[in-house]
TIRO-2110 file (N, C-alpha, C; in Angstrom, 1 decimal):
// TIRO-2110
-2.8, 9.6, 6.3, N, 1, A
-2.6, 9.1, 7.6, CA, 1, A
-1.3, 9.5, 8.2, C, 1, A
-0.9, 8.9, 9.2, N, 2, A
0.3, 9.2, 9.9, CA, 2, A
1.6, 9.2, 9.1, C, 2, A
1.7, 8.1, 8.2, N, 3, A
2.8, 8.0, 7.4, CA, 3, A
2.9, 9.1, 6.4, C, 3, A
1.8, 9.6, 5.8, N, 4, A
1.8, 10.7, 4.9, CA, 4, A
2.2, 12.0, 5.6, C, 4, A
1.8, 12.2, 6.9, N, 5, A
2.1, 13.3, 7.6, CA, 5, A
3.6, 13.3, 7.9, C, 5, A
4.2, 12.2, 8.2, N, 6, A
5.6, 12.1, 8.5, CA, 6, A
6.4, 12.5, 7.2, C, 6, A
5.9, 12.0, 6.0, N, 7, A
6.6, 12.3, 4.8, CA, 7, A
6.5, 13.8, 4.5, C, 7, A
5.3, 14.4, 4.7, N, 8, A
5.1, 15.8, 4.4, CA, 8, A
5.9, 16.7, 5.3, C, 8, A
6.0, 16.4, 6.6, N, 9, A
6.8, 17.2, 7.5, CA, 9, A
8.3, 16.9, 7.4, C, 9, A
8.7, 15.7, 7.0, N, 10, A
10.1, 15.3, 7.1, CA, 10, A
10.5, 15.0, 8.5, C, 10, A
9.6, 14.9, 9.4, N, 11, A
10.0, 14.6, 10.8, CA, 11, A
10.2, 13.1, 10.9, C, 11, A
11.2, 12.7, 11.7, N, 12, A
11.3, 11.2, 12.0, CA, 12, A
10.0, 10.7, 12.6, C, 12, A
9.5, 9.6, 12.2, N, 13, A
8.3, 9.1, 12.8, CA, 13, A
8.2, 9.0, 14.3, C, 13, A
9.3, 8.6, 14.9, N, 14, A
9.4, 8.6, 16.4, CA, 14, A
9.1, 10.0, 17.0, C, 14, A
9.8, 11.0, 16.4, N, 15, A
9.6, 12.3, 16.9, CA, 15, A
8.2, 12.8, 16.7, C, 15, A
7.6, 12.6, 15.5, N, 16, A
6.3, 13.0, 15.2, CA, 16, A
5.3, 12.3, 16.1, C, 16, A
5.5, 11.0, 16.4, N, 17, A
4.6, 10.2, 17.3, CA, 17, A
4.6, 10.8, 18.7, C, 17, A
5.8, 11.2, 19.2, N, 18, A
5.9, 11.8, 20.5, CA, 18, A
5.3, 13.1, 20.6, C, 18, A
5.4, 13.9, 19.5, N, 19, A
4.9, 15.3, 19.6, CA, 19, A
3.5, 15.5, 18.9, C, 19, A
2.9, 14.5, 18.5, N, 20, A
1.6, 14.6, 17.7, CA, 20, A
0.6, 15.4, 18.5, C, 20, A
0.4, 15.0, 19.8, N, 21, A
-0.6, 15.7, 20.6, CA, 21, A
-0.4, 17.2, 20.7, C, 21, A
0.9, 17.5, 20.9, N, 22, A
1.3, 19.0, 21.0, CA, 22, A
1.0, 19.7, 19.7, C, 22, A
1.3, 19.1, 18.6, N, 23, A
1.1, 19.7, 17.3, CA, 23, A
-0.4, 19.8, 17.0, C, 23, A
-1.2, 18.9, 17.4, N, 24, A
-2.7, 19.0, 17.2, CA, 24, A
-3.2, 20.1, 18.1, C, 24, A
-2.8, 20.1, 19.4, N, 25, A
-3.3, 21.1, 20.3, CA, 25, A
-2.9, 22.5, 19.8, C, 25, A
-1.7, 22.7, 19.2, N, 26, A
-1.3, 24.0, 18.8, CA, 26, A
-1.9, 24.4, 17.4, C, 26, A
-2.7, 23.5, 16.8, N, 27, A
-3.3, 23.8, 15.6, CA, 27, A
-2.4, 23.6, 14.4, C, 27, A
-1.3, 23.0, 14.5, N, 28, A
-0.3, 22.8, 13.4, CA, 28, A
-0.8, 21.6, 12.6, C, 28, A
-1.3, 20.6, 13.3, N, 29, A
-1.7, 19.4, 12.6, CA, 29, A
-3.2, 19.3, 12.9, C, 29, A
-4.0, 19.0, 11.8, N, 30, A
-5.4, 18.7, 12.0, CA, 30, A
-5.6, 17.2, 12.0, C, 30, A
-6.4, 16.7, 12.9, N, 31, A
-6.7, 15.3, 13.1, CA, 31, A
-8.2, 15.1, 12.7, C, 31, A
-8.4, 14.1, 12.0, N, 32, A
-9.8, 13.8, 11.6, CA, 32, A
-9.9, 12.3, 11.2, C, 32, A
-10.9, 12.0, 10.4, N, 33, A
-11.1, 10.6, 9.9, CA, 33, A
-11.2, 10.6, 8.4, C, 33, A
-10.8, 9.5, 7.8, N, 34, A
-10.9, 9.4, 6.4, CA, 34, A
-12.3, 8.8, 6.1, C, 34, A
-12.6, 8.5, 4.9, N, 35, A
-13.9, 7.9, 4.5, CA, 35, A
-14.2, 6.5, 5.1, C, 35, A
-13.1, 5.8, 5.5, N, 36, A
-13.2, 4.5, 6.1, CA, 36, A
-13.3, 4.5, 7.6, C, 36, A
-13.3, 5.7, 8.2, N, 37, A
-13.3, 5.9, 9.7, CA, 37, A
-12.0, 5.7, 10.3, C, 37, A
-10.9, 5.7, 9.6, N, 38, A
-9.5, 5.7, 10.1, CA, 38, A
-9.0, 7.1, 10.4, C, 38, A
-8.1, 7.2, 11.4, N, 39, A
-7.5, 8.5, 11.7, CA, 39, A
-6.8, 9.0, 10.5, C, 39, A
-7.0, 10.3, 10.3, N, 40, A
-6.3, 11.0, 9.2, CA, 40, A
-5.7, 12.3, 9.7, C, 40, A
-4.5, 12.6, 9.4, N, 41, A
-3.8, 13.8, 9.8, CA, 41, A
-3.3, 14.6, 8.7, C, 41, A
-3.4, 15.9, 8.8, N, 42, A
-2.8, 16.8, 7.8, CA, 42, A
-2.2, 18.0, 8.4, C, 42, A
-1.2, 18.5, 7.7, N, 43, A
-0.5, 19.7, 8.1, CA, 43, A
-1.4, 20.9, 7.9, C, 43, A
-1.8, 21.5, 9.0, N, 44, A
-2.8, 22.5, 8.9, CA, 44, A
-2.3, 23.9, 8.8, C, 44, A
-1.1, 24.2, 9.4, N, 45, A
-0.6, 25.6, 9.5, CA, 45, A
0.8, 25.7, 9.0, C, 45, A
1.2, 25.0, 7.8, N, 46, A
2.5, 25.1, 7.3, CA, 46, A
2.9, 26.5, 6.8, C, 46, A
1.9, 27.4, 6.7, N, 47, A
2.1, 28.7, 6.2, CA, 47, A
2.6, 29.6, 7.3, C, 47, A
2.5, 29.2, 8.6, N, 48, A
3.0, 30.1, 9.7, CA, 48, A
4.5, 30.0, 9.7, C, 48, A
5.2, 31.2, 9.7, N, 49, A
6.7, 31.2, 9.6, CA, 49, A
7.3, 30.4, 10.7, C, 49, A
6.9, 30.4, 11.9, N, 50, A
7.5, 29.6, 13.0, CA, 50, A
7.4, 28.1, 12.7, C, 50, A
6.3, 27.7, 12.2, N, 51, A
6.1, 26.3, 11.8, CA, 51, A
7.1, 25.9, 10.7, C, 51, A
7.2, 26.7, 9.7, N, 52, A
8.1, 26.5, 8.6, CA, 52, A
9.6, 26.3, 9.1, C, 52, A
10.0, 27.2, 10.1, N, 53, A
11.3, 27.2, 10.6, CA, 53, A
11.5, 25.9, 11.4, C, 53, A
10.5, 25.5, 12.2, N, 54, A
10.6, 24.3, 13.0, CA, 54, A
10.7, 23.0, 12.1, C, 54, A
9.9, 23.0, 11.0, N, 55, A
10.0, 21.9, 10.1, CA, 55, A
11.4, 21.9, 9.4, C, 55, A
11.9, 23.0, 9.0, N, 56, A
13.2, 23.1, 8.4, CA, 56, A
14.3, 22.6, 9.3, C, 56, A
14.2, 23.0, 10.6, N, 57, A
15.2, 22.5, 11.6, CA, 57, A
15.1, 21.0, 11.8, C, 57, A
13.9, 20.5, 11.8, N, 58, A
13.6, 19.1, 12.1, CA, 58, A
14.2, 18.2, 10.9, C, 58, A
14.1, 18.8, 9.7, N, 59, A
14.5, 18.1, 8.5, CA, 59, A
16.1, 18.1, 8.5, C, 59, A
16.7, 19.1, 9.0, N, 60, A
18.1, 19.3, 9.0, CA, 60, A
18.8, 18.4, 10.1, C, 60, A
18.1, 18.1, 11.1, N, 61, A
18.6, 17.4, 12.3, CA, 61, A
17.9, 16.1, 12.4, C, 61, A
18.5, 15.1, 13.0, N, 62, A
17.9, 13.8, 13.3, CA, 62, A
17.4, 13.9, 14.8, C, 62, A
16.2, 14.3, 15.0, N, 63, A
15.6, 14.6, 16.3, CA, 63, A
14.8, 13.4, 16.7, C, 63, A
15.5, 12.3, 16.9, N, 64, A
14.8, 11.0, 17.4, CA, 64, A
14.9, 10.8, 18.9, C, 64, A
END
């Protein structure tokens, strides 16, 4: 879910929450449902160099 995505990306939850729609639209984050019908998010394109750079920057800075 959302908490796992925040841990995976290292983004502050407030930043991730604000930018989640943009990340989904860009194809960086995949949104779906788990087996219980709850929203489930996963990092879909962490292999793209630009995404890796953005994640590294976000982890280095407090972008809240």
